C-alpha positions in Angstrom: 48.1 106.1 113.7 49.5 102.8 114.7 47.5 100.2 116.6 49.1 99.4 120.0 48.8 96.5 122.3 48.2 97.9 125.7 50.2 96.8 128.8 49.9 97.3 132.5 52.4 98.1 135.2 53.5 94.9 136.8 55.5 93.7 139.8 59.2 93.8 140.2 60.9 90.6 138.9 63.3 88.6 141.1 66.8 89.9 141.4 66.4 93.5 142.6 69.7 93.3 144.5 71.7 92.4 141.5 69.7 95.0 139.5 70.7 97.7 142.1 74.4 96.6 141.9 74.3 96.9 138.1 72.8 100.4 138.4 75.5 101.5 140.9 78.2 100.3 138.5 76.5 102.2 135.7 76.5 105.3 137.9 80.3 105.0 138.4 80.9 104.7 134.6 78.7 107.7 133.9 80.5 109.9 136.5 83.8 108.8 134.9 82.4 109.8 131.4 81.4 113.2 132.8 84.9 113.8 134.3 86.7 112.9 131.1 84.4 115.1 129.1 85.7 118.2 130.8 88.6 118.0 128.3 86.3 119.5 125.6 85.4 122.7 127.7 88.2 124.6 126.0 86.0 124.4 122.8 82.6 124.6 124.3 79.9 122.5 126.0 78.9 118.9 124.9 75.9 118.7 122.5 76.1 115.2 121.1 78.8 112.6 120.7 79.5 110.1 117.9 78.1 106.7 118.6 81.2 105.2 117.1 84.0 107.2 118.8 82.4 109.1 121.7 83.9 112.3 120.4 81.8 115.4 121.3 80.3 117.9 119.0 80.2 121.1 121.1 78.5 124.4 121.1 80.3 127.6 122.3 77.6 128.7 124.7 75.8 125.4 125.3 72.9 126.0 123.0 69.8 124.7 124.8 71.5 121.5 125.8 74.6 122.6 127.6 73.1 122.9 131.0 72.6 119.1 130.9 76.3 118.6 131.1 76.7 121.2 133.8 74.0 119.4 135.7 76.0 116.1 135.3 78.9 117.9 137.0 76.8 119.1 139.9 75.5 115.5 140.3 79.0 114.2 140.2 80.1 116.9 142.8 77.2 115.9 145.1 78.3 112.3 144.8 82.1 112.7 145.0 83.2 116.3 145.8 86.8 115.2 146.1 86.8 114.2 142.5 84.5 116.8 140.9 84.7 120.2 142.6 82.1 122.9 142.6 84.6 125.0 140.7 84.6 122.4 137.9 80.8 122.7 137.6 80.9 126.5 137.9 83.5 126.8 135.1 81.2 124.9 132.8 78.2 127.0 133.8 80.2 130.2 133.0 80.3 129.1 129.3 76.5 129.5 129.3 76.4 133.1 130.5 76.2 134.7 127.0 72.8 133.0 126.8 71.3 134.6 129.9 69.4 137.4 128.0 68.4 135.3 125.0 64.6 135.3 124.4 63.9 131.6 124.2 61.6 129.5 126.3 64.1 126.7 126.1 66.6 128.5 128.3 64.7 127.3 131.3 66.2 123.8 130.7 69.9 124.8 130.9 69.6 127.3 133.7 67.5 125.1 135.8 69.7 122.0 135.6 72.9 124.0 135.3 72.3 126.6 138.0 69.0 126.4 140.0 69.2 122.7 140.7 72.7 123.2 142.2 71.1 125.2 145.0 69.0 122.1 145.9 71.9 119.6 145.5 74.8 121.4 147.2 73.6 124.9 148.1 76.5 126.3 146.0 76.7 130.1 146.4 76.4 132.2 143.3 74.3 130.0 141.0 71.1 131.3 142.4 71.7 134.8 141.0 72.4 133.4 137.5 69.2 131.2 137.7 67.1 134.2 138.8 68.4 136.4 135.9 67.4 133.7 133.4 64.0 133.3 135.1 63.2 137.0 134.9 63.8 137.0 131.2 61.2 134.2 130.9 58.6 136.2 132.9 59.3 139.2 130.6 58.4 136.9 127.6 55.0 135.9 129.0 52.1 137.0 126.8 48.8 137.4 128.5 46.9 137.2 125.2 48.4 133.7 124.6 48.3 132.6 128.2 51.9 131.3 127.8 55.5 132.0 127.2 56.0 131.8 123.4 59.1 130.1 121.9 60.7 133.5 121.3 62.8 134.9 118.5 66.0 133.2 119.8 64.4 129.7 120.1 66.6 126.9 118.9 64.4 125.5 116.1 65.1 125.5 112.4 61.8 127.3 111.7 58.5 128.5 113.2 59.8 130.5 116.1 58.7 133.8 117.5 55.9 135.5 119.4 53.0 133.3 118.5 54.6 129.8 118.4 54.5 127.3 121.2 55.5 123.7 121.8 55.5 121.1 124.5 59.2 121.6 124.7 58.5 125.1 126.1 57.6 123.4 129.4 61.3 123.6 130.0 60.5 127.1 131.5 58.4 125.9 134.4 61.0 124.2 136.6 63.1 127.3 136.7 60.1 129.6 137.3 58.7 127.4 140.2 62.2 127.3 141.7 62.4 131.1 141.4 59.1 131.5 143.1 60.2 129.3 146.0 63.6 131.0 146.2 62.4 134.6 146.3 58.8 134.3 147.5 57.7 136.4 144.5 54.3 135.0 143.4 54.8 136.4 139.9 57.1 133.6 139.1 54.5 131.1 140.4 51.6 132.6 138.6 53.4 132.6 135.2 54.7 129.1 135.7 51.3 127.8 136.5 49.5 129.5 133.7 52.2 128.5 131.2 52.0 124.9 132.3 48.2 124.6 132.2 48.0 126.3 128.8 50.8 124.3 127.1 49.4 121.0 128.4 45.9 122.0 127.4 47.0 122.7 123.8 49.4 119.8 123.3 48.2 116.8 125.4 45.6 114.8 123.4 42.6 113.3 125.1 44.1 109.8 125.1 47.3 111.1 126.9 49.5 111.2 123.9 51.2 114.5 122.9 51.7 116.6 119.8 54.8 118.7 119.8 54.0 122.2 118.4 51.4 124.8 117.8 50.8 128.1 116.0 48.6 130.6 117.9 46.7 133.7 116.8 48.8 136.6 118.2 45.7 138.7 118.9 43.5 136.3 120.9 45.6 133.2 121.5 43.4 130.8 119.5 45.1 127.7 118.3 45.5 128.0 114.5 47.2 124.6 114.0 49.1 121.9 115.7 52.2 120.4 114.1 55.6 119.0 114.8 59.1 120.3 114.3 60.9 117.0 115.0 58.5 114.1 114.9 57.4 111.9 112.0 54.4 114.0 111.0 51.8 116.4 112.4 49.6 113.5 113.7 52.3 111.3 115.2 53.7 111.1 118.7 57.3 112.1 118.7 59.1 110.3 121.6 60.6 113.4 123.2 57.3 115.4 122.9 55.8 112.7 125.1 58.9 112.9 127.3 58.7 116.7 127.9 55.0 116.4 128.9 55.6 113.6 131.3 58.7 115.1 132.8 57.4 118.6 133.6 53.9 117.5 134.6 55.6 115.1 137.1 58.0 117.8 138.2 55.1 120.2 138.9 53.4 117.4 140.9 56.5 117.2 143.1 57.0 121.0 143.7 53.3 121.9 143.8 51.7 118.9 145.5 48.7 120.8 146.6 47.4 121.0 143.0 46.1 117.6 141.9 46.0 118.6 138.2 49.7 117.9 137.7 49.6 114.4 139.2 46.6 113.6 136.9 48.3 114.8 133.8 51.6 113.1 134.7 49.7 109.8 135.3 47.8 110.1 132.0 50.9 110.8 129.9 53.2 108.3 131.7 50.5 105.6 131.5 50.2 106.3 127.8 54.0 105.8 127.5 53.9 102.6 129.5 51.1 101.2 127.3 52.8 102.0 124.1 56.6 101.6 124.6 58.1 98.4 123.0 58.3 95.3 125.1 62.1 95.9 125.6 61.2 99.4 127.2 63.4 101.4 124.7 61.3 103.9 122.8 61.5 104.4 119.0 62.2 108.0 118.0 58.6 108.4 117.1 55.8 106.1 118.2 54.2 106.3 114.7 57.1 105.9 112.3 55.7 103.4 109.8 59.1 101.8 109.5 59.0 100.4 113.1 60.8 98.2 114.0 63.3 99.1 111.3 64.0 102.6 112.5 65.9 104.5 115.1 65.4 104.2 118.9 65.8 107.2 121.1 67.5 106.5 124.5 67.2 110.2 125.4 63.4 110.1 125.3 63.6 106.8 127.2 65.7 108.3 130.0 63.4 111.2 130.2 60.6 108.7 130.8 62.7 107.2 133.7 63.2 110.6 135.3 59.5 111.4 134.9 58.3 108.1 136.4 60.6 108.7 139.4 59.2 112.1 140.0 55.6 110.8 139.8 56.4 108.0 142.1 57.7 110.4 144.7 54.7 112.7 144.2 52.3 109.8 144.7 53.9 108.4 147.9 52.9 104.8 148.6 50.8 104.7 145.5 53.8 105.5 143.4 55.6 102.2 143.8 54.6 100.8 140.4 56.1 103.9 138.7 59.3 103.6 140.5 59.4 99.9 139.6 58.8 100.8 135.9 61.6 103.4 136.1 64.0 100.9 137.6 63.3 98.2 135.0 63.7 100.8 132.2 66.9 102.0 133.6 68.2 98.5 133.8 67.2 98.0 130.1 69.0 101.1 129.0 72.1 100.3 131.0 72.2 96.8 129.8 71.9 97.6 126.1 73.1 101.1 125.5 75.6 102.2 128.1 79.2 101.3 127.1 80.6 99.1 129.9 84.4 99.8 129.5 86.8 101.6 127.2 86.8 99.3 124.2 89.2 98.6 121.4 87.0 100.7 119.0 87.8 103.7 121.1 84.5 104.3 122.7 84.8 105.5 126.3 83.1 103.8 129.3 79.8 105.3 130.5 78.7 106.6 127.1 74.9 106.4 126.4 74.5 105.4 122.8 71.2 105.2 120.8 70.1 108.8 121.0 68.2 110.2 118.0 67.9 114.0 117.7 65.4 113.5 114.9 65.1 111.9 111.5 63.4 115.0 110.1 65.4 116.8 107.4 64.1 120.3 108.4 66.4 120.8 111.4 69.5 122.8 112.2 72.7 121.2 111.0 74.0 120.7 114.5 70.9 118.6 115.3 71.0 116.2 112.3 72.3 113.2 114.3 71.0 109.7 114.9 72.4 106.8 117.0 74.5 109.2 119.1 75.0 110.2 122.7 72.7 113.1 123.4 74.0 115.0 126.4 70.5 115.6 127.9 69.7 111.9 127.6 72.9 111.2 129.6 71.9 113.8 132.2 68.5 112.2 132.8 70.0 108.7 133.1 72.7 109.9 135.5 70.1 111.8 137.6 67.9 108.7 137.7 70.8 106.4 138.7 71.6 108.8 141.5 68.0 108.6 142.7 67.7 104.8 142.2 71.0 104.1 144.1 70.2 106.4 147.0 72.8 109.1 146.3 70.2 111.9 145.7 66.8 111.8 147.5 63.8 111.4 145.3 62.2 114.8 144.8 65.4 116.8 145.4 65.9 117.9 141.8 
């Protein structure tokens, strides 16, 4: 493992007003990018876009990522309903409907941000039933012997999927399940979400607060047979987005279940680890342990997940959360300044495009995921969500 120089949270530098103005302008560019990207919906939902042209690679039903784009449209609708209608967002969501009955833990991501979150943003009639149907499939997948929801036979990995495989990414299920519990009053959703969250964090969060991505369990008694990684540098390394999923969903649980201090504690440990180990410029490398650092890929998607996680934790902590909001704002500014295209340029790249995303540098991935230095649609979602919070459009803790 690499040796790291630890840093602490520190105070906001001068110039917050100009910083806020910069983020508001970035928000405008990202809304414009989301509006223009509707042109690809006749082919499918955005997955990733070329860093050189901004052209989208799409998936017909959204794969696990498509709900991020639908979520962008809901955010844009909440911000400017005259420009982006609820019908625009719903038409994009409809492309995901073939995935409703897929047995994959990752479906929680798309149907939370693409359907459930809409009920919190704009109370749009109809999306709740879609979200609930997806949530019920997740509860059906829960395995008492494992104490969690396994990845499932339809999970979007190149290998190692099925009834006794888990990963930190599977925390994508919990936001949808907690929402379903609150929406229906059915404690089954809450029980499964809580058990899945505690078990997945127990397996994958190391003692120092860093995270390993994946695990193989004994299908009979749930014992952990091995930990490994699908997308990181190696089985001992800390893949940037593995850390990101742990931070994001622990912090999300801290917001929606404030009576349980465990989630605040895990969110703090994992986010504090990130803060201590991220480069000085605040943009994460794709894996914290790639020996080629600094001559390797960054990952702006992992970085924007860290922003969204820090904002959630800041809200959960109340007055004690100010340093985390400050970290989120400084990181957002760093991303916008270096990786968000400012205007349509002569090379053909559109304004509001988040460059610098790295799906993975591993060769053992699906063909559609073999992309580096691109715009990852979920990275763009988390940046737009964070900009909406930081500029006061969406109240902290709403999503």
